[in-house]
N, CA, C and O atoms as a Tinker XYZ file with bonds, in Angstrom:
   504  protein
     1  N     89.552000   91.334000   75.358000    73     2
     2  CA    89.814000   92.201000   76.508000    64     1     3
     3  C     89.110000   93.536000   76.285000    63     2     4     5
     4  O     89.144000   94.110000   75.196000    81     3
     5  N     88.482000   94.001000   77.333000    73     3     6
     6  CA    87.809000   95.295000   77.250000    64     5     7
     7  C     88.105000   96.092000   78.517000    63     6     8     9
     8  O     87.976000   95.592000   79.634000    81     7
     9  N     88.505000   97.340000   78.313000    73     7    10
    10  CA    88.737000   98.274000   79.409000    64     9    11
    11  C     87.843000   99.479000   79.165000    63    10    12    13
    12  O     87.923000  100.108000   78.110000    81    11
    13  N     86.995000   99.805000   80.131000    73    11    14
    14  CA    86.037000  100.883000   79.967000    64    13    15
    15  C     86.184000  101.883000   81.110000    63    14    16    17
    16  O     85.941000  101.568000   82.275000    81    15
    17  N     86.587000  103.096000   80.742000    73    15    18
    18  CA    86.767000  104.148000   81.746000    64    17    19
    19  C     85.476000  104.926000   81.952000    63    18    20    21
    20  O     84.633000  105.018000   81.060000    81    19
    21  N     85.345000  105.477000   83.142000    73    19    22
    22  CA    84.217000  106.350000   83.458000    64    21    23
    23  C     84.638000  107.296000   84.572000    63    22    24    25
    24  O     85.678000  107.112000   85.204000    81    23
    25  N     83.813000  108.311000   84.800000    73    23    26
    26  CA    84.053000  109.224000   85.905000    64    25    27
    27  C     84.639000  110.565000   85.525000    63    26    28    29
    28  O     84.798000  111.437000   86.380000    81    27
    29  N     84.960000  110.742000   84.261000    73    27    30
    30  CA    85.485000  112.026000   83.842000    64    29    31
    31  C     84.416000  113.104000   83.845000    63    30    32    33
    32  O     83.232000  112.827000   84.040000    81    31
    33  N     84.855000  114.344000   83.625000    73    31    34
    34  CA    83.898000  115.444000   83.589000    64    33    35
    35  C     84.589000  116.775000   83.729000    63    34    36    37
    36  O     85.809000  116.888000   83.610000    81    35
    37  N     83.770000  117.788000   83.988000    73    35    38
    38  CA    84.253000  119.159000   84.160000    64    37    39
    39  C     84.281000  119.488000   85.648000    63    38    40    41
    40  O     83.293000  119.283000   86.354000    81    39
    41  N     85.407000  119.995000   86.118000    73    39    42
    42  CA    85.556000  120.324000   87.530000    64    41    43
    43  C     86.372000  121.604000   87.649000    63    42    44    45
    44  O     87.214000  121.892000   86.798000    81    43
    45  N     86.123000  122.363000   88.692000    73    43    46
    46  CA    86.892000  123.578000   88.918000    64    45    47
    47  C     88.252000  123.237000   89.522000    63    46    48    49
    48  O     88.421000  122.198000   90.160000    81    47
    49  N     89.194000  124.111000   89.313000    73    47    50
    50  CA    90.518000  123.932000   89.906000    64    49    51
    51  C     90.383000  123.779000   91.426000    63    50    52    53
    52  O     89.613000  124.486000   92.076000    81    51
    53  N     91.147000  122.844000   91.961000    73    51    54
    54  CA    91.061000  122.539000   93.387000    64    53    55
    55  C     90.083000  121.437000   93.717000    63    54    56    57
    56  O     90.052000  120.949000   94.847000    81    55
    57  N     89.286000  121.042000   92.749000    73    55    58
    58  CA    88.287000  120.011000   92.969000    64    57    59
    59  C     88.848000  118.613000   92.840000    63    58    60    61
    60  O     90.051000  118.413000   92.673000    81    59
    61  N     87.931000  117.637000   92.923000    73    59    62
    62  CA    88.320000  116.227000   92.901000    64    61    63
    63  C     87.436000  115.445000   91.936000    63    62    64    65
    64  O     86.290000  115.806000   91.666000    81    63
    65  N     88.007000  114.373000   91.434000    73    63    66
    66  CA    87.276000  113.411000   90.625000    64    65    67
    67  C     87.821000  112.032000   90.922000    63    66    68    69
    68  O     88.970000  111.879000   91.335000    81    67
    69  N     86.975000  111.016000   90.706000    73    67    70
    70  CA    87.443000  109.642000   90.790000    64    69    71
    71  C     87.133000  108.950000   89.467000    63    70    72    73
    72  O     85.974000  108.823000   89.070000    81    71
    73  N     88.174000  108.514000   88.805000    73    71    74
    74  CA    88.003000  107.769000   87.574000    64    73    75
    75  C     87.963000  106.276000   87.878000    63    74    76    77
    76  O     88.622000  105.802000   88.803000    81    75
    77  N     87.185000  105.544000   87.090000    73    75    78
    78  CA    87.104000  104.091000   87.216000    64    77    79
    79  C     87.423000  103.461000   85.876000    63    78    80    81
    80  O     87.177000  104.046000   84.822000    81    79
    81  N     87.968000  102.273000   85.933000    73    79    82
    82  CA    88.250000  101.498000   84.719000    64    81    83
    83  C     87.809000  100.070000   84.994000    63    82    84    85
    84  O     88.423000   99.362000   85.793000    81    83
    85  N     86.747000   99.656000   84.332000    73    83    86
    86  CA    86.219000   98.306000   84.492000    64    85    87
    87  C     86.831000   97.402000   83.437000    63    86    88    89
    88  O     86.787000   97.701000   82.243000    81    87
    89  N     87.403000   96.293000   83.888000    73    87    90
    90  CA    88.095000   95.377000   82.988000    64    89    91
    91  C     87.324000   94.083000   82.831000    63    90    92    93
    92  O     86.695000   93.603000   83.775000    81    91
    93  N     87.374000   93.522000   81.636000    73    91    94
    94  CA    86.770000   92.228000   81.373000    64    93    95
    95  C     87.596000   91.504000   80.322000    63    94    96    97
    96  O     88.338000   92.116000   79.553000    81    95
    97  N     87.445000   90.168000   80.310000    73    95    98
    98  CA    88.163000   89.381000   79.316000    64    97    99
    99  C     89.607000   89.072000   79.666000    63    98   100   101
   100  O     90.370000   88.613000   78.816000    81    99
   101  N     89.988000   89.318000   80.910000    73    99   102
   102  CA    91.353000   89.020000   81.354000    64   101   103
   103  C     91.319000   88.654000   82.833000    63   102   104   105
   104  O     90.352000   88.947000   83.535000    81   103
   105  N     92.394000   88.007000   83.299000    73   103   106
   106  CA    92.486000   87.637000   84.710000    64   105   107
   107  C     92.981000   88.850000   85.473000    63   106   108   109
   108  O     94.163000   88.972000   85.794000    81   107
   109  N     92.051000   89.736000   85.752000    73   107   110
   110  CA    92.376000   91.076000   86.268000    64   109   111
   111  C     93.256000   91.023000   87.503000    63   110   112   113
   112  O     94.189000   91.816000   87.629000    81   111
   113  N     92.976000   90.100000   88.420000    73   111   114
   114  CA    93.660000   90.084000   89.708000    64   113   115
   115  C     95.155000   89.790000   89.586000    63   114   116   117
   116  O     95.887000   89.962000   90.560000    81   115
   117  N     95.620000   89.358000   88.430000    73   115   118
   118  CA    97.030000   89.026000   88.245000    64   117   119
   119  C     97.789000   90.077000   87.449000    63   118   120   121
   120  O     98.990000   89.932000   87.219000    81   119
   121  N     97.101000   91.132000   87.027000    73   119   122
   122  CA    97.667000   92.023000   86.007000    64   121   123
   123  C     97.907000   93.433000   86.539000    63   122   124   125
   124  O     97.002000   94.053000   87.099000    81   123
   125  N     99.132000   93.939000   86.361000    73   123   126
   126  CA    99.389000   95.343000   86.706000    64   125   127
   127  C     98.577000   96.269000   85.789000    63   126   128   129
   128  O     98.366000   95.972000   84.614000    81   127
   129  N     98.139000   97.371000   86.345000    73   127   130
   130  CA    97.313000   98.319000   85.604000    64   129   131
   131  C     97.904000   99.719000   85.697000    63   130   132   133
   132  O     98.567000  100.066000   86.675000    81   131
   133  N     97.655000  100.507000   84.675000    73   131   134
   134  CA    98.169000  101.869000   84.674000    64   133   135
   135  C     97.153000  102.867000   84.157000    63   134   136   137
   136  O     96.173000  102.511000   83.502000    81   135
   137  N     97.414000  104.117000   84.467000    73   135   138
   138  CA    96.653000  105.242000   83.918000    64   137   139
   139  C     97.611000  106.156000   83.166000    63   138   140   141
   140  O     98.711000  106.451000   83.634000    81   139
   141  N     97.173000  106.597000   81.998000    73   139   142
   142  CA    97.905000  107.559000   81.188000    64   141   143
   143  C     96.957000  108.688000   80.830000    63   142   144   145
   144  O     95.742000  108.562000   80.981000    81   143
   145  N     97.517000  109.793000   80.355000    73   143   146
   146  CA    96.687000  110.905000   79.903000    64   145   147
   147  C     97.303000  111.568000   78.689000    63   146   148   149
   148  O     98.517000  111.534000   78.485000    81   147
   149  N     96.442000  112.170000   77.889000    73   147   150
   150  CA    96.893000  112.890000   76.707000    64   149   151
   151  C     96.132000  114.188000   76.591000    63   150   152   153
   152  O     94.909000  114.200000   76.451000    81   151
   153  N     96.866000  115.277000   76.650000    73   151   154
   154  CA    96.283000  116.608000   76.491000    64   153   155
   155  C     96.330000  116.989000   75.010000    63   154   156   157
   156  O     97.149000  116.455000   74.261000    81   155
   157  N     95.469000  117.896000   74.585000    73   155   158
   158  CA    95.458000  118.312000   73.175000    64   157   159
   159  C     96.827000  118.802000   72.726000    63   158   160   161
   160  O     97.441000  119.642000   73.383000    81   159
   161  N     97.299000  118.274000   71.608000    73   159   162
   162  CA    98.563000  118.705000   71.047000    64   161   163
   163  C     99.790000  118.161000   71.744000    63   162   164   165
   164  O    100.915000  118.540000   71.416000    81   163
   165  N     99.582000  117.267000   72.713000    73   163   166
   166  CA   100.710000  116.708000   73.455000    64   165   167
   167  C    100.729000  115.188000   73.332000    63   166   168   169
   168  O     99.733000  114.563000   72.967000    81   167
   169  N    101.885000  114.613000   73.645000    73   167   170
   170  CA   102.001000  113.164000   73.634000    64   169   171
   171  C    101.359000  112.585000   74.891000    63   170   172   173
   172  O    101.219000  113.253000   75.916000    81   171
   173  N    100.978000  111.323000   74.771000    73   171   174
   174  CA   100.415000  110.632000   75.927000    64   173   175
   175  C    101.502000  110.476000   76.987000    63   174   176   177
   176  O    102.658000  110.200000   76.668000    81   175
   177  N    101.119000  110.656000   78.249000    73   175   178
   178  CA   102.093000  110.564000   79.316000    64   177   179
   179  C    101.589000  109.687000   80.458000    63   178   180   181
   180  O    100.387000  109.571000   80.700000    81   179
   181  N    102.523000  109.090000   81.134000    73   179   182
   182  CA   102.235000  108.229000   82.274000    64   181   183
   183  C    101.684000  109.048000   83.429000    63   182   184   185
   184  O    102.127000  110.170000   83.675000    81   183
   185  N    100.707000  108.475000   84.140000    73   183   186
   186  CA   100.150000  109.125000   85.327000    64   185   187
   187  C    100.414000  108.281000   86.574000    63   186   188   189
   188  O    101.015000  108.759000   87.536000    81   187
   189  N     99.962000  107.025000   86.553000    73   187   190
   190  CA   100.090000  106.167000   87.730000    64   189   191
   191  C     99.969000  104.704000   87.324000    63   190   192   193
   192  O     99.402000  104.379000   86.281000    81   191
   193  N    100.508000  103.833000   88.161000    73   191   194
   194  CA   100.395000  102.394000   87.913000    64   193   195
   195  C    100.339000  101.663000   89.245000    63   194   196   197
   196  O    100.758000  102.183000   90.279000    81   195
   197  N     99.811000  100.439000   89.194000    73   195   198
   198  CA    99.656000   99.654000   90.410000    64   197   199
   199  C     99.903000   98.187000   90.094000    63   198   200   201
   200  O     99.454000   97.680000   89.066000    81   199
   201  N    100.623000   97.505000   90.989000    73   199   202
   202  CA   100.898000   96.092000   90.799000    64   201   203
   203  C     99.630000   95.280000   91.045000    63   202   204   205
   204  O     98.649000   95.798000   91.578000    81   203
   205  N     99.651000   94.022000   90.660000    73   203   206
   206  CA    98.463000   93.180000   90.684000    64   205   207
   207  C     97.783000   93.146000   92.044000    63   206   208   209
   208  O     96.556000   93.087000   92.127000    81   207
   209  N     98.581000   93.184000   93.120000    73   207   210
   210  CA    98.010000   93.077000   94.469000    64   209   211
   211  C     97.940000   94.422000   95.178000    63   210   212   213
   212  O     97.604000   94.485000   96.361000    81   211
   213  N     98.251000   95.486000   94.470000    73   211   214
   214  CA    98.246000   96.806000   95.090000    64   213   215
   215  C     99.444000   97.065000   95.974000    63   214   216   217
   216  O     99.518000   98.106000   96.628000    81   215
   217  N    100.394000   96.126000   96.006000    73   215   218
   218  CA   101.531000   96.253000   96.896000    64   217   219
   219  C    102.528000   97.310000   96.480000    63   218   220   221
   220  O    103.281000   97.816000   97.312000    81   219
   221  N    102.543000   97.643000   95.225000    73   219   222
   222  CA   103.439000   98.697000   94.736000    64   221   223
   223  C    102.662000   99.635000   93.828000    63   222   224   225
   224  O    101.807000   99.207000   93.053000    81   223
   225  N    102.969000  100.911000   93.933000    73   223   226
   226  CA   102.362000  101.914000   93.062000    64   225   227
   227  C    103.458000  102.853000   92.552000    63   226   228   229
   228  O    104.507000  103.006000   93.178000    81   227
   229  N    103.194000  103.466000   91.421000    73   227   230
   230  CA   104.124000  104.411000   90.813000    64   229   231
   231  C    103.327000  105.625000   90.346000    63   230   232   233
   232  O    102.177000  105.497000   89.926000    81   231
   233  N    103.940000  106.796000   90.421000    73   231   234
   234  CA   103.272000  108.037000   90.034000    64   233   235
   235  C    104.217000  108.935000   89.252000    63   234   236   237
   236  O    105.426000  108.948000   89.483000    81   235
   237  N    103.644000  109.675000   88.334000    73   235   238
   238  CA   104.387000  110.755000   87.694000    64   237   239
   239  C    104.638000  111.847000   88.723000    63   238   240   241
   240  O    103.811000  112.078000   89.605000    81   239
   241  N    105.763000  112.509000   88.612000    73   239   242
   242  CA   106.098000  113.570000   89.568000    64   241   243
   243  C    105.007000  114.648000   89.601000    63   242   244   245
   244  O    104.741000  115.231000   90.652000    81   243
   245  N    104.392000  114.904000   88.475000    73   243   246
   246  CA   103.411000  115.977000   88.372000    64   245   247
   247  C    102.132000  115.710000   89.167000    63   246   248   249
   248  O    101.362000  116.634000   89.427000    81   247
   249  N    101.900000  114.453000   89.554000    73   247   250
   250  CA   100.666000  114.128000   90.273000    64   249   251
   251  C    100.917000  113.578000   91.673000    63   250   252   253
   252  O     99.964000  113.347000   92.418000    81   251
   253  N    102.157000  113.365000   92.041000    73   251   254
   254  CA   102.462000  112.828000   93.366000    64   253   255
   255  C    101.876000  113.712000   94.459000    63   254   256   257
   256  O    101.986000  114.937000   94.416000    81   255
   257  N    101.256000  113.071000   95.434000    73   255   258
   258  CA   100.649000  113.809000   96.532000    64   257   259
   259  C     99.254000  114.308000   96.244000    63   258   260   261
   260  O     98.556000  114.751000   97.156000    81   259
   261  N     98.828000  114.245000   94.978000    73   259   262
   262  CA    97.474000  114.710000   94.610000    64   261   263
   263  C     96.603000  113.567000   94.099000    63   262   264   265
   264  O     95.399000  113.543000   94.351000    81   263
   265  N     97.198000  112.633000   93.391000    73   263   266
   266  CA    96.456000  111.515000   92.819000    64   265   267
   267  C     96.801000  110.230000   93.568000    63   266   268   269
   268  O     97.895000  110.092000   94.114000    81   267
   269  N     95.864000  109.304000   93.584000    73   267   270
   270  CA    96.100000  107.988000   94.181000    64   269   271
   271  C     95.449000  106.923000   93.313000    63   270   272   273
   272  O     94.296000  107.058000   92.905000    81   271
   273  N     96.196000  105.869000   93.039000    73   271   274
   274  CA    95.663000  104.754000   92.273000    64   273   275
   275  C     95.323000  103.622000   93.235000    63   274   276   277
   276  O     96.049000  103.374000   94.198000    81   275
   277  N     94.216000  102.940000   92.967000    73   275   278
   278  CA    93.828000  101.799000   93.779000    64   277   279
   279  C     93.104000  100.801000   92.886000    63   278   280   281
   280  O     92.786000  101.099000   91.735000    81   279
   281  N     92.846000   99.617000   93.425000    73   279   282
   282  CA    92.162000   98.610000   92.619000    64   281   283
   283  C     91.295000   97.739000   93.510000    63   282   284   285
   284  O     91.549000   97.588000   94.705000    81   283
   285  N     90.270000   97.173000   92.899000    73   283   286
   286  CA    89.376000   96.235000   93.561000    64   285   287
   287  C     89.371000   94.972000   92.705000    63   286   288   289
   288  O     88.729000   94.928000   91.656000    81   287
   289  N     90.084000   93.953000   93.155000    73   287   290
   290  CA    90.222000   92.733000   92.351000    64   289   291
   291  C     88.970000   91.861000   92.371000    63   290   292   293
   292  O     88.878000   90.895000   91.613000    81   291
   293  N     88.028000   92.183000   93.210000    73   291   294
   294  CA    86.742000   91.468000   93.190000    64   293   295
   295  C     85.842000   92.067000   92.109000    63   294   296   297
   296  O     85.147000   91.342000   91.396000    81   295
   297  N     85.862000   93.377000   91.996000    73   295   298
   298  CA    85.039000   94.083000   91.000000    64   297   299
   299  C     85.758000   94.295000   89.677000    63   298   300   301
   300  O     85.204000   94.892000   88.754000    81   299
   301  N     87.010000   93.799000   89.579000    73   299   302
   302  CA    87.794000   93.957000   88.343000    64   301   303
   303  C     87.860000   95.417000   87.903000    63   302   304   305
   304  O     87.635000   95.738000   86.736000    81   303
   305  N     88.165000   96.274000   88.832000    73   303   306
   306  CA    88.158000   97.709000   88.558000    64   305   307
   307  C     89.403000   98.371000   89.155000    63   306   308   309
   308  O     89.830000   98.046000   90.263000    81   307
   309  N     89.960000   99.288000   88.408000    73   307   310
   310  CA    91.051000  100.120000   88.904000    64   309   311
   311  C     90.559000  101.564000   88.954000    63   310   312   313
   312  O     89.806000  102.006000   88.087000    81   311
   313  N     90.992000  102.284000   89.972000    73   311   314
   314  CA    90.521000  103.648000   90.200000    64   313   315
   315  C     91.684000  104.631000   90.150000    63   314   316   317
   316  O     92.834000  104.279000   90.410000    81   315
   317  N     91.355000  105.865000   89.810000    73   315   318
   318  CA    92.309000  106.959000   89.941000    64   317   319
   319  C     91.605000  108.073000   90.704000    63   318   320   321
   320  O     90.690000  108.713000   90.186000    81   319
   321  N     92.038000  108.294000   91.930000    73   319   322
   322  CA    91.469000  109.344000   92.767000    64   321   323
   323  C     92.299000  110.595000   92.539000    63   322   324   325
   324  O     93.505000  110.606000   92.782000    81   323
   325  N     91.647000  111.642000   92.073000    73   323   326
   326  CA    92.348000  112.868000   91.707000    64   325   327
   327  C     91.868000  114.003000   92.598000    63   326   328   329
   328  O     90.683000  114.338000   92.614000    81   327
   329  N     92.794000  114.583000   93.332000    73   327   330
   330  CA    92.494000  115.698000   94.225000    64   329   331
   331  C     93.311000  116.917000   93.828000    63   330   332   333
   332  O     94.279000  116.816000   93.075000    81   331
   333  N     92.909000  118.060000   94.342000    73   331   334
   334  CA    93.626000  119.322000   94.077000    64   333   335
   335  C     93.905000  119.485000   92.588000    63   334   336   337
   336  O     95.030000  119.783000   92.188000    81   335
   337  N     92.895000  119.293000   91.788000    73   335   338
   338  CA    93.072000  119.320000   90.339000    64   337   339
   339  C     93.465000  120.707000   89.854000    63   338   340   341
   340  O     93.049000  121.728000   90.400000    81   339
   341  N     94.286000  120.702000   88.804000    73   339   342
   342  CA    94.791000  121.931000   88.207000    64   341   343
   343  C     94.371000  121.965000   86.737000    63   342   344   345
   344  O     94.112000  120.920000   86.140000    81   343
   345  N     94.306000  123.154000   86.160000    73   343   346
   346  CA    93.970000  123.227000   84.729000    64   345   347
   347  C     94.910000  122.382000   83.864000    63   346   348   349
   348  O     94.485000  121.848000   82.839000    81   347
   349  N     96.152000  122.258000   84.253000    73   347   350
   350  CA    97.101000  121.467000   83.466000    64   349   351
   351  C     96.852000  119.964000   83.559000    63   350   352   353
   352  O     97.513000  119.191000   82.867000    81   351
   353  N     95.914000  119.537000   84.397000    73   351   354
   354  CA    95.513000  118.132000   84.447000    64   353   355
   355  C     94.472000  117.807000   83.367000    63   354   356   357
   356  O     94.111000  116.645000   83.185000    81   355
   357  N     94.002000  118.807000   82.668000    73   355   358
   358  CA    93.017000  118.594000   81.610000    64   357   359
   359  C     93.592000  117.683000   80.534000    63   358   360   361
   360  O     94.650000  117.963000   79.972000    81   359
   361  N     92.889000  116.592000   80.252000    73   359   362
   362  CA    93.369000  115.597000   79.287000    64   361   363
   363  C     92.330000  114.489000   79.160000    63   362   364   365
   364  O     91.362000  114.423000   79.917000    81   363
   365  N     92.560000  113.631000   78.189000    73   363   366
   366  CA    91.832000  112.364000   78.113000    64   365   367
   367  C     92.641000  111.340000   78.907000    63   366   368   369
   368  O     93.827000  111.129000   78.651000    81   367
   369  N     91.982000  110.716000   79.863000    73   367   370
   370  CA    92.639000  109.740000   80.735000    64   369   371
   371  C     92.250000  108.338000   80.295000    63   370   372   373
   372  O     91.070000  108.027000   80.129000    81   371
   373  N     93.259000  107.502000   80.108000    73   371   374
   374  CA    93.037000  106.127000   79.666000    64   373   375
   375  C     93.686000  105.146000   80.631000    63   374   376   377
   376  O     94.758000  105.407000   81.178000    81   375
   377  N     93.023000  104.020000   80.831000    73   375   378
   378  CA    93.647000  102.970000   81.620000    64   377   379
   379  C     94.262000  101.938000   80.676000    63   378   380   381
   380  O     93.895000  101.854000   79.503000    81   379
   381  N     95.189000  101.166000   81.197000    73   379   382
   382  CA    95.895000  100.194000   80.377000    64   381   383
   383  C     96.269000   98.983000   81.231000    63   382   384   385
   384  O     96.450000   99.094000   82.444000    81   383
   385  N     96.380000   97.833000   80.580000    73   383   386
   386  CA    96.705000   96.574000   81.247000    64   385   387
   387  C     98.033000   96.034000   80.734000    63   386   388   389
   388  O     98.284000   96.011000   79.529000    81   387
   389  N     98.880000   95.600000   81.668000    73   387   390
   390  CA   100.201000   95.059000   81.313000    64   389   391
   391  C    100.156000   93.536000   81.420000    63   390   392   393
   392  O    100.718000   92.963000   82.354000    81   391
   393  N     99.500000   92.889000   80.484000    73   391   394
   394  CA    99.289000   91.445000   80.575000    64   393   395
   395  C    100.549000   90.627000   80.301000    63   394   396   397
   396  O    100.598000   89.450000   80.659000    81   395
   397  N    101.561000   91.213000   79.681000    73   395   398
   398  CA   102.782000   90.471000   79.356000    64   397   399
   399  C    103.937000   90.828000   80.272000    63   398   400   401
   400  O    105.064000   90.383000   80.053000    81   399
   401  N    103.672000   91.623000   81.290000    73   399   402
   402  CA   104.721000   91.998000   82.239000    64   401   403
   403  C    104.106000   91.956000   83.634000    63   402   404   405
   404  O    103.839000   92.986000   84.253000    81   403
   405  N    103.890000   90.724000   84.108000    73   403   406
   406  CA   103.138000   90.563000   85.335000    64   405   407
   407  C    103.952000   90.876000   86.582000    63   406   408   409
   408  O    103.405000   91.357000   87.575000    81   407
   409  N    105.259000   90.608000   86.540000    73   407   410
   410  CA   106.067000   90.734000   87.749000    64   409   411
   411  C    107.359000   91.471000   87.451000    63   410   412   413
   412  O    107.898000   91.395000   86.347000    81   411
   413  N    107.840000   92.178000   88.447000    73   411   414
   414  CA   109.154000   92.790000   88.362000    64   413   415
   415  C    109.160000   94.102000   87.607000    63   414   416   417
   416  O    108.301000   94.344000   86.759000    81   415
   417  N    110.116000   94.934000   87.911000    73   415   418
   418  CA   110.317000   96.181000   87.200000    64   417   419
   419  C    109.283000   97.231000   87.547000    63   418   420   421
   420  O    108.560000   97.133000   88.539000    81   419
   421  N    109.242000   98.226000   86.703000    73   419   422
   422  CA   108.318000   99.341000   86.892000    64   421   423
   423  C    107.396000   99.429000   85.694000    63   422   424   425
   424  O    107.535000   98.668000   84.737000    81   423
   425  N    106.471000  100.341000   85.746000    73   423   426
   426  CA   105.415000  100.394000   84.719000    64   425   427
   427  C    105.184000  101.799000   84.213000    63   426   428   429
   428  O    104.039000  102.210000   84.021000    81   427
   429  N    106.258000  102.547000   83.991000    73   427   430
   430  CA   106.147000  103.922000   83.529000    64   429   431
   431  C    105.943000  104.043000   82.023000    63   430   432   433
   432  O    105.423000  105.053000   81.548000    81   431
   433  N    106.346000  103.029000   81.274000    73   431   434
   434  CA   106.391000  103.147000   79.821000    64   433   435
   435  C    105.136000  102.607000   79.168000    63   434   436   437
   436  O    104.566000  101.614000   79.619000    81   435
   437  N    104.703000  103.273000   78.092000    73   435   438
   438  CA   103.582000  102.762000   77.298000    64   437   439
   439  C    103.882000  101.362000   76.784000    63   438   440   441
   440  O    102.972000  100.550000   76.616000    81   439
   441  N    105.152000  101.078000   76.533000    73   439   442
   442  CA   105.537000   99.785000   75.982000    64   441   443
   443  C    105.273000   98.633000   76.952000    63   442   444   445
   444  O    105.255000   97.473000   76.540000    81   443
   445  N    105.070000   98.938000   78.223000    73   443   446
   446  CA   104.777000   97.903000   79.210000    64   445   447
   447  C    103.345000   97.393000   79.099000    63   446   448   449
   448  O    103.013000   96.360000   79.680000    81   447
   449  N    102.500000   98.095000   78.367000    73   447   450
   450  CA   101.066000   97.808000   78.337000    64   449   451
   451  C    100.631000   97.334000   76.960000    63   450   452   453
   452  O    101.154000   97.788000   75.942000    81   451
   453  N     99.673000   96.418000   76.937000    73   451   454
   454  CA    99.237000   95.904000   75.648000    64   453   455
   455  C     97.750000   96.013000   75.405000    63   454   456   457
   456  O     97.290000   95.697000   74.307000    81   455
   457  N     96.981000   96.448000   76.385000    73   455   458
   458  CA    95.559000   96.719000   76.168000    64   457   459
   459  C     95.231000   98.094000   76.738000    63   458   460   461
   460  O     95.722000   98.486000   77.796000    81   459
   461  N     94.375000   98.820000   75.994000    73   459   462
   462  CA    94.060000  100.202000   76.353000    64   461   463
   463  C     92.558000  100.426000   76.275000    63   462   464   465
   464  O     91.861000   99.837000   75.448000    81   463
   465  N     92.080000  101.294000   77.160000    73   463   466
   466  CA    90.701000  101.735000   77.058000    64   465   467
   467  C     90.583000  102.911000   76.118000    63   466   468   469
   468  O     91.583000  103.419000   75.611000    81   467
   469  N     89.337000  103.346000   75.883000    73   467   470
   470  CA    89.088000  104.452000   74.956000    64   469   471
   471  C     89.344000  105.807000   75.590000    63   470   472   473
   472  O     89.583000  106.793000   74.893000    81   471
   473  N     89.294000  105.851000   76.906000    73   471   474
   474  CA    89.576000  107.107000   77.583000    64   473   475
   475  C     88.340000  107.851000   78.053000    63   474   476   477
   476  O     87.238000  107.645000   77.544000    81   475
   477  N     88.540000  108.715000   79.028000    73   475   478
   478  CA    87.485000  109.586000   79.537000    64   477   479
   479  C     88.056000  110.993000   79.693000    63   478   480   481
   480  O     89.179000  111.174000   80.165000    81   479
   481  N     87.274000  111.973000   79.294000    73   479   482
   482  CA    87.754000  113.357000   79.288000    64   481   483
   483  C     87.659000  113.963000   80.681000    63   482   484   485
   484  O     86.632000  113.864000   81.352000    81   483
   485  N     88.739000  114.586000   81.096000    73   483   486
   486  CA    88.769000  115.373000   82.333000    64   485   487
   487  C     89.133000  116.801000   81.962000    63   486   488   489
   488  O     90.167000  117.049000   81.341000    81   487
   489  N     88.278000  117.733000   82.345000    73   487   490
   490  CA    88.514000  119.144000   82.068000    64   489   491
   491  C     88.491000  119.909000   83.378000    63   490   492   493
   492  O     87.520000  119.845000   84.131000    81   491
   493  N     89.565000  120.628000   83.642000    73   491   494
   494  CA    89.678000  121.399000   84.876000    64   493   495
   495  C     89.677000  122.880000   84.507000    63   494   496   497
   496  O     90.561000  123.352000   83.792000    81   495
   497  N     88.690000  123.598000   84.995000    73   495   498
   498  CA    88.576000  125.018000   84.685000    64   497   499
   499  C     89.268000  125.847000   85.773000    63   498   500   501
   500  O     89.315000  125.466000   86.943000    81   499
   501  N     89.796000  126.982000   85.348000    73   499   502
   502  CA    90.522000  127.847000   86.296000    64   501   503
   503  C     89.595000  128.824000   86.965000    63   502   504
   504  O     90.033000  129.626000   87.791000    81   503
């Protein structure tokens, strides 16, 4: 299994970015996917998750209304659309696959996921 993130970079506060996570080596269309982030000196935290068919999504309170998660099951890719970015959004963003929890429940916990990408850096300047 391989998860490869892209789309990170440096952006001014109030700007937007779209992160992508290309998946291979798994039956992507059946698997819930999530995004997490880790800022320097802080623990990794949940950002957003999406069910296999996009029918359900979950967001951290800190990003609700600003970020949107989506997926393309033909291209085996999950996206994180980030708007109205703030300096506190600065972190390494990683995508993750929940291959052992395909149905039911929620996907807020790191323990729900068993494959992780290397991450992409997002830096928001004030």
